[in-house]
C-alpha positions as CSV (number, residue, x, y, z in Angstrom):
1,X,1.7,16.6,29.5
2,X,1.8,16.7,25.6
3,X,5.3,16.0,23.9
4,X,6.5,18.8,21.9
5,X,9.2,18.3,19.1
6,X,12.1,20.5,19.6
7,X,13.1,22.7,16.8
8,X,16.5,24.6,16.1
9,X,16.0,27.7,13.8
10,X,18.6,28.9,11.3
11,X,18.7,32.2,9.6
12,X,20.9,33.9,7.1
13,X,21.4,37.8,7.2
14,X,21.9,38.4,3.6
15,X,23.9,41.7,3.0
16,X,23.1,43.2,6.4
17,X,19.3,42.9,5.9
18,X,17.7,45.5,8.4
19,X,14.5,43.3,8.6
20,X,16.6,40.2,9.5
21,X,16.3,40.1,13.3
22,X,12.5,40.9,12.9
23,X,12.2,38.1,10.5
24,X,13.9,35.6,12.9
25,X,11.6,36.9,15.8
26,X,8.5,36.1,13.7
27,X,9.9,32.7,12.7
28,X,10.1,32.0,16.4
29,X,6.5,32.9,17.0
30,X,5.5,30.8,13.8
31,X,7.4,27.8,15.3
32,X,5.6,28.0,18.5
33,X,2.2,28.5,16.9
34,X,2.8,25.4,15.0
35,X,3.4,23.5,18.3
36,X,7.3,23.3,18.3
37,X,9.5,24.0,21.4
38,X,12.1,26.4,20.2
39,X,15.5,24.6,21.3
40,X,17.6,27.3,20.0
41,X,18.9,29.4,17.2
42,X,21.8,30.1,14.9
43,X,22.5,32.8,12.4
44,X,25.0,33.6,9.7
45,X,25.9,36.7,7.9
46,X,26.7,36.1,4.1
47,X,27.0,38.0,1.1
48,X,25.3,35.2,-1.1
49,X,23.5,31.9,-0.5
50,X,25.1,28.8,-0.6
51,X,23.6,27.0,-3.5
52,X,24.2,23.5,-2.1
53,X,23.3,24.1,1.7
54,X,21.8,27.7,1.9
55,X,24.2,28.3,4.7
56,X,28.2,28.0,4.6
57,X,29.8,24.5,4.6
58,X,31.3,25.5,8.1
59,X,28.1,26.6,9.3
60,X,26.5,23.1,8.4
61,X,29.0,21.5,10.6
62,X,28.3,23.9,13.5
63,X,24.5,23.4,13.1
64,X,25.0,19.6,13.3
65,X,26.6,19.9,16.6
66,X,23.9,22.1,17.7
67,X,21.3,19.6,16.8
68,X,23.1,17.1,18.9
69,X,23.6,19.5,21.9
70,X,20.0,20.9,21.9
71,X,18.4,17.4,20.9
72,X,16.5,19.1,18.1
73,X,14.1,16.9,16.3
74,X,13.8,19.4,13.4
75,X,15.7,22.3,11.9
76,X,13.5,25.3,10.6
77,X,15.2,27.7,8.1
78,X,13.8,31.2,7.7
79,X,13.7,31.5,3.9
80,X,12.5,28.8,1.4
81,X,14.9,26.3,0.5
82,X,15.6,24.6,-2.8
83,X,14.9,21.0,-3.3
84,X,18.7,20.3,-3.6
85,X,19.4,22.3,-0.5
86,X,16.8,20.5,1.4
87,X,17.9,17.1,0.3
88,X,21.7,18.0,1.3
89,X,20.7,19.5,4.7
90,X,18.9,16.3,5.5
91,X,22.0,14.1,4.7
92,X,24.1,16.5,6.6
93,X,22.1,17.0,9.7
94,X,20.5,13.8,9.7
95,X,17.2,15.1,11.0
96,X,14.1,16.6,9.4
97,X,14.2,19.9,7.7
98,X,11.5,22.5,7.3
99,X,11.8,26.0,5.8
100,X,9.5,29.0,6.4
101,X,6.9,28.2,3.6
102,X,6.5,24.5,4.9
103,X,6.0,25.9,8.5
104,X,3.3,28.2,7.3
105,X,1.7,25.5,5.4
106,X,1.6,23.3,8.4
107,X,-0.2,26.0,10.6
108,X,-2.5,26.6,8.0
109,X,-3.3,22.9,7.8
110,X,-3.8,22.8,11.6
111,X,-5.9,25.9,11.5
112,X,-8.3,24.9,8.4
113,X,-11.9,24.1,9.8
114,X,-14.1,24.6,6.7
115,X,-13.9,22.1,3.7
116,X,-12.8,25.2,1.5
117,X,-10.1,26.1,3.8
118,X,-8.9,22.6,3.9
119,X,-8.9,22.0,0.2
120,X,-7.1,25.4,-0.3
121,X,-4.3,24.4,2.2
122,X,-3.9,20.9,0.6
123,X,-3.5,22.2,-3.0
124,X,-0.9,24.8,-1.7
125,X,0.9,22.0,0.1
126,X,0.9,19.6,-3.0
127,X,2.0,22.5,-5.3
128,X,4.9,23.1,-2.8
129,X,5.8,19.3,-2.8
130,X,5.6,18.5,-6.5
131,X,9.2,19.9,-7.6
132,X,10.9,18.3,-4.6
133,X,10.0,14.8,-5.5
134,X,13.2,14.1,-7.6
135,X,15.8,12.7,-5.3
136,X,13.6,12.9,-2.3
137,X,15.1,11.7,1.1
138,X,13.7,9.9,4.1
139,X,12.6,12.8,5.7
140,X,10.7,14.4,2.7
141,X,7.0,15.0,2.7
142,X,4.7,12.0,2.2
143,X,1.8,12.8,-0.2
144,X,-0.6,10.5,1.8
145,X,-1.9,13.4,4.0
146,X,0.5,13.0,6.6
147,X,1.2,16.7,6.8
148,X,4.0,18.9,5.8
149,X,7.4,17.5,6.4
150,X,6.4,13.9,7.3
151,X,8.4,10.8,6.2
152,X,8.2,9.5,2.5
153,X,10.0,6.4,1.5
154,X,10.7,4.3,-1.5
155,X,13.2,4.8,-4.3
156,X,13.7,4.6,-8.0
157,X,13.0,7.1,-10.9
158,X,9.7,5.1,-11.7
159,X,8.3,5.8,-8.3
160,X,9.0,9.3,-8.7
161,X,7.1,9.7,-11.8
162,X,4.2,7.7,-10.4
163,X,4.2,10.0,-7.3
164,X,4.4,13.0,-9.5
165,X,1.4,11.8,-11.6
166,X,-0.6,10.9,-8.6
167,X,0.0,14.4,-7.1
168,X,-1.0,16.2,-10.2
169,X,-4.3,14.0,-10.3
170,X,-5.0,14.9,-7.0
171,X,-4.4,18.7,-7.5
172,X,-6.6,18.4,-10.3
173,X,-9.4,16.6,-8.5
174,X,-9.2,19.2,-5.5
175,X,-9.2,22.1,-7.8
176,X,-12.4,20.7,-9.4
177,X,-14.1,20.5,-6.0
178,X,-12.7,24.1,-5.2
179,X,-14.1,25.4,-8.5
180,X,-17.6,24.1,-7.4
181,X,-17.3,25.9,-4.0
182,X,-15.9,29.1,-5.8
183,X,-19.2,29.1,-8.0
184,X,-21.3,28.7,-4.9
185,X,-19.2,31.7,-3.5
186,X,-19.7,33.8,-6.7
187,X,-23.5,33.2,-6.4
188,X,-23.5,34.5,-2.8
189,X,-21.4,37.5,-3.8
190,X,-23.7,38.4,-6.5
191,X,-26.7,38.2,-4.3
192,X,-25.0,40.5,-1.8
193,X,-23.9,42.8,-4.7
194,X,-27.7,43.0,-5.8
195,X,-28.8,43.9,-2.5
196,X,-27.1,47.3,-2.9
197,X,-25.5,47.0,0.5
198,X,-22.0,48.5,0.9
199,X,-19.3,46.1,1.4
200,X,-16.5,46.5,4.0
201,X,-13.6,44.1,4.6
202,X,-11.4,43.7,7.5
203,X,-7.6,43.1,6.5
204,X,-4.4,43.2,8.1
205,X,-1.6,41.3,9.8
206,X,-2.5,37.9,11.5
207,X,-3.6,38.1,15.1
208,X,-4.2,42.0,15.0
209,X,-7.6,41.4,16.3
210,X,-10.0,41.4,13.1
211,X,-12.3,38.9,14.4
212,X,-12.7,40.5,17.7
213,X,-13.5,43.7,15.8
214,X,-16.1,42.0,13.7
215,X,-17.6,40.4,16.9
216,X,-17.7,43.6,18.7
217,X,-19.6,45.3,15.7
218,X,-22.2,42.3,15.5
219,X,-22.8,43.0,19.1
220,X,-23.3,46.8,18.5
221,X,-25.5,46.0,15.6
222,X,-29.4,46.0,15.6
223,X,-28.9,42.3,14.9
224,X,-26.8,41.1,18.0
225,X,-28.2,37.8,17.5
226,X,-26.0,37.4,14.4
227,X,-23.5,34.3,14.6
228,X,-20.2,35.5,16.0
229,X,-17.0,34.5,14.4
230,X,-14.2,32.2,15.8
231,X,-11.7,34.3,17.9
232,X,-8.5,33.0,19.5
233,X,-5.2,34.8,20.4
234,X,-3.0,32.9,17.9
235,X,-1.7,33.2,14.5
236,X,-4.0,32.4,11.6
237,X,-7.0,31.8,13.7
238,X,-9.1,32.7,10.8
239,X,-8.6,31.2,7.2
240,X,-12.2,31.4,5.8
241,X,-14.1,34.6,4.9
242,X,-17.1,35.3,7.1
243,X,-19.8,37.8,6.3
244,X,-22.0,39.5,8.5
245,X,-24.8,42.2,8.0
246,X,-24.4,45.0,10.3
247,X,-27.5,47.1,10.8
248,X,-27.2,50.5,12.4
249,X,-29.6,52.3,14.6
250,X,-30.6,54.7,11.7
251,X,-31.7,51.6,9.5
252,X,-28.6,51.8,7.4
253,X,-26.6,48.6,7.1
254,X,-23.4,47.4,5.4
255,X,-21.7,43.9,4.8
256,X,-18.6,43.3,6.8
257,X,-16.1,40.5,5.9
258,X,-13.5,39.0,8.2
259,X,-10.7,37.4,6.1
260,X,-7.4,35.5,6.5
261,X,-4.6,37.5,7.9
262,X,-1.3,38.3,6.3
263,X,2.4,37.6,7.4
264,X,5.9,38.6,5.9
265,X,7.1,36.0,3.2
266,X,3.5,34.5,3.0
267,X,4.1,31.6,0.6
268,X,3.2,32.2,-3.2
269,X,1.3,28.9,-3.1
270,X,-0.9,30.0,-0.3
271,X,-1.8,33.4,-1.9
272,X,-2.7,31.5,-5.1
273,X,-4.7,28.8,-3.3
274,X,-6.7,31.4,-1.3
275,X,-7.2,33.8,-4.2
276,X,-11.0,33.0,-4.5
277,X,-11.5,33.7,-0.7
278,X,-9.5,37.0,-1.0
279,X,-11.9,38.0,-4.0
280,X,-14.0,39.2,-1.1
281,X,-11.3,41.7,-0.3
282,X,-11.0,42.9,-4.0
283,X,-14.7,43.7,-4.2
284,X,-15.1,45.7,-1.2
285,X,-16.0,49.3,-1.2
286,X,-14.1,50.1,2.0
287,X,-11.1,48.2,3.7
288,X,-10.6,48.2,7.4
289,X,-6.8,47.8,7.8
290,X,-6.3,46.5,11.5
291,X,-3.0,47.0,13.0
292,X,-1.8,45.7,16.4
293,X,-1.0,49.2,17.8
294,X,0.9,47.5,20.8
295,X,3.3,45.6,18.4
296,X,6.7,47.2,18.0
297,X,6.8,45.7,14.4
298,X,3.4,47.5,13.6
299,X,4.9,49.8,10.8
300,X,6.6,46.7,9.1
301,X,3.4,44.7,9.3
302,X,1.5,47.7,7.7
303,X,4.0,47.5,4.8
304,X,3.5,43.8,4.5
305,X,-0.3,44.0,4.4
306,X,-0.3,46.8,1.9
307,X,2.2,44.8,-0.5
308,X,-0.2,41.7,-0.2
309,X,-3.2,43.8,-1.0
310,X,-1.3,44.9,-4.2
311,X,-0.5,41.6,-5.1
312,X,-4.2,40.5,-5.0
313,X,-5.3,43.7,-6.8
314,X,-6.8,45.6,-3.9
315,X,-4.3,48.3,-3.6
316,X,-6.7,51.1,-4.8
317,X,-9.7,50.7,-2.3
318,X,-10.4,53.4,0.4
319,X,-8.9,52.5,3.6
320,X,-9.6,53.2,7.3
321,X,-6.5,52.4,9.5
322,X,-7.6,50.8,12.7
323,X,-5.1,50.7,15.3
324,X,-6.4,47.8,17.7
325,X,-5.1,46.9,21.2
326,X,-4.4,50.7,21.9
327,X,-5.3,49.9,25.5
328,X,-2.0,48.3,25.7
329,X,-0.1,51.5,24.9
330,X,-0.2,55.0,26.7
331,X,-2.6,56.5,24.3
332,X,-5.8,58.1,25.4
333,X,-8.8,56.2,23.4
334,X,-10.7,56.2,21.4
335,X,-8.9,58.5,19.2
336,X,-9.8,59.6,15.6
337,X,-7.9,61.6,13.1
338,X,-8.9,61.5,9.3
339,X,-9.0,58.1,8.3
340,X,-7.1,56.6,11.3
341,X,-8.6,55.4,14.7
342,X,-7.2,53.8,17.8
343,X,-9.5,51.4,19.6
344,X,-9.3,48.5,22.1
345,X,-12.0,45.9,20.5
346,X,-11.7,43.3,23.1
347,X,-12.7,46.0,25.7
348,X,-15.3,47.5,23.5
349,X,-13.7,50.9,23.5
350,X,-13.9,52.9,20.2
351,X,-16.2,50.5,18.2
352,X,-19.1,53.1,18.2
353,X,-16.7,55.8,16.9
354,X,-15.3,53.2,14.3
355,X,-18.9,52.5,13.0
356,X,-19.5,56.2,12.7
357,X,-16.2,56.6,10.7
358,X,-17.4,53.6,8.3
359,X,-20.7,55.2,8.1
360,X,-19.3,58.5,6.9
361,X,-17.4,56.7,4.2
362,X,-19.7,54.2,2.8
363,X,-23.0,56.4,3.1
364,X,-21.5,59.4,1.8
365,X,-23.5,58.8,-1.4
366,X,-26.7,58.5,0.4
367,X,-29.3,60.8,-0.8
368,X,-31.0,63.3,1.5
369,X,-34.6,63.7,0.2
370,X,-38.2,64.3,0.9
371,X,-41.0,61.9,-0.7
372,X,-44.7,62.1,-0.8
373,X,-46.0,58.7,-1.0
374,X,-49.6,58.0,-1.7
375,X,-51.6,56.1,0.9
376,X,-52.3,53.3,-1.4
377,X,-48.3,52.6,-1.7
378,X,-47.9,51.8,2.1
379,X,-45.6,49.0,1.3
380,X,-43.1,51.7,-0.1
381,X,-43.4,53.6,3.3
382,X,-42.7,50.4,5.1
383,X,-39.8,49.5,2.9
384,X,-38.1,53.0,3.7
385,X,-38.8,52.5,7.5
386,X,-36.8,49.4,7.4
387,X,-34.1,50.6,4.6
388,X,-33.7,54.3,5.1
389,X,-32.8,56.7,7.8
390,X,-36.2,58.3,8.2
391,X,-35.7,61.6,10.1
392,X,-39.2,62.7,10.2
393,X,-42.7,61.5,9.0
394,X,-46.0,63.3,8.6
395,X,-49.4,62.6,7.2
396,X,-50.7,64.9,4.6
397,X,-54.1,64.9,2.8
398,X,-52.6,62.9,-0.2
399,X,-50.2,60.8,1.4
400,X,-47.3,60.0,3.8
401,X,-44.5,62.7,3.7
402,X,-41.1,61.2,4.7
403,X,-37.8,63.4,5.1
404,X,-35.1,61.0,5.1
405,X,-31.6,59.6,3.7
406,X,-31.6,56.6,1.5
407,X,-29.3,54.9,-1.0
408,X,-28.9,56.3,-4.6
409,X,-30.5,53.1,-5.9
410,X,-33.6,53.4,-3.7
411,X,-34.0,57.1,-4.7
412,X,-33.7,56.4,-8.3
413,X,-36.4,53.6,-8.1
414,X,-38.8,55.9,-6.1
415,X,-38.0,59.2,-7.4
416,X,-41.5,59.8,-8.9
417,X,-42.3,60.3,-5.3
418,X,-39.8,63.0,-4.7
419,X,-40.7,66.4,-3.5
420,X,-38.5,69.4,-4.2
421,X,-37.6,71.0,-0.9
């Protein structure tokens, strides 16, 4: 049986925030996702944050007693602490202190699998650590890769300066490697753009089912042998962007991207570090905003996702709202109305209808045309058979006649073969 560290959760309800209890429930989920056992939680109503301790002085004593009573190894606060607050709390509570930002950074560090994701998380972690070096206590993060919240020791202003310089050098080195990976990603993105294929991106709150939807669409595709993406019922299972070519029965196809999930109070350092990955979202022609239909907090999660999309410059892209896990509600599915669809991706319910909805949006600029292609240009006929929706084909005395739908770019390229209808 694996040993789990015990965590005491602390939250401040500032001026009767209506989202406070939802935020605390999410903090509990994040804590468990990070591998801690929740030993208890304590809350305080305040009109203003205590500059020295975040919570009031009396609440500090009460929390210290709770740490002893629950045998907590770590105390986790729902909002980001200042370096001074964290340092004072470490001394007063005599245990490790984490805030929400550190907790999410730790989860990202555990989930990162690709080199790029690991580099992005480490840059975010070091940026968070940098202003917290001054006056660091025995429970402050150690820069040697020990993870968020591990022990750092050694005193003296000179060592702090050296630590800061070393961290800044590490950030510069990591960013250099990330820039190289970013260039590779940009080359891949340029190639996809030159292919003329429409780009669709899955976005939404973490664990809403984006990767499950991608895998279901890959399975429905004419290329079911395409590699599926990693799926697990946990927060932040996907940290890197995966792109798959979804080929439809009518020979039309589009590129589908699976992206990192969002969460409320997503640390600025992480948004900044993952910006190159999130560029895939910015350049999409259509967003599939995936929502967990069974989650009572679905409405708030939609707001968080939409706010994050605005932050990264993707707020104006056309959207289809995909309410997943609708089999866990009392709705009859699949249900489609306008740009909203209710499905159950894990059960394969509504995937075909979702694909049709995507097709109507991304292929609405396809040209319905008739072309007469001379027999000596058989390669063009083969091209359209593979890349267009050919409705009818006949063989005339002077060439092959195709009645079809094709992309605007292909129509412009071969319009000298077009026949007026």
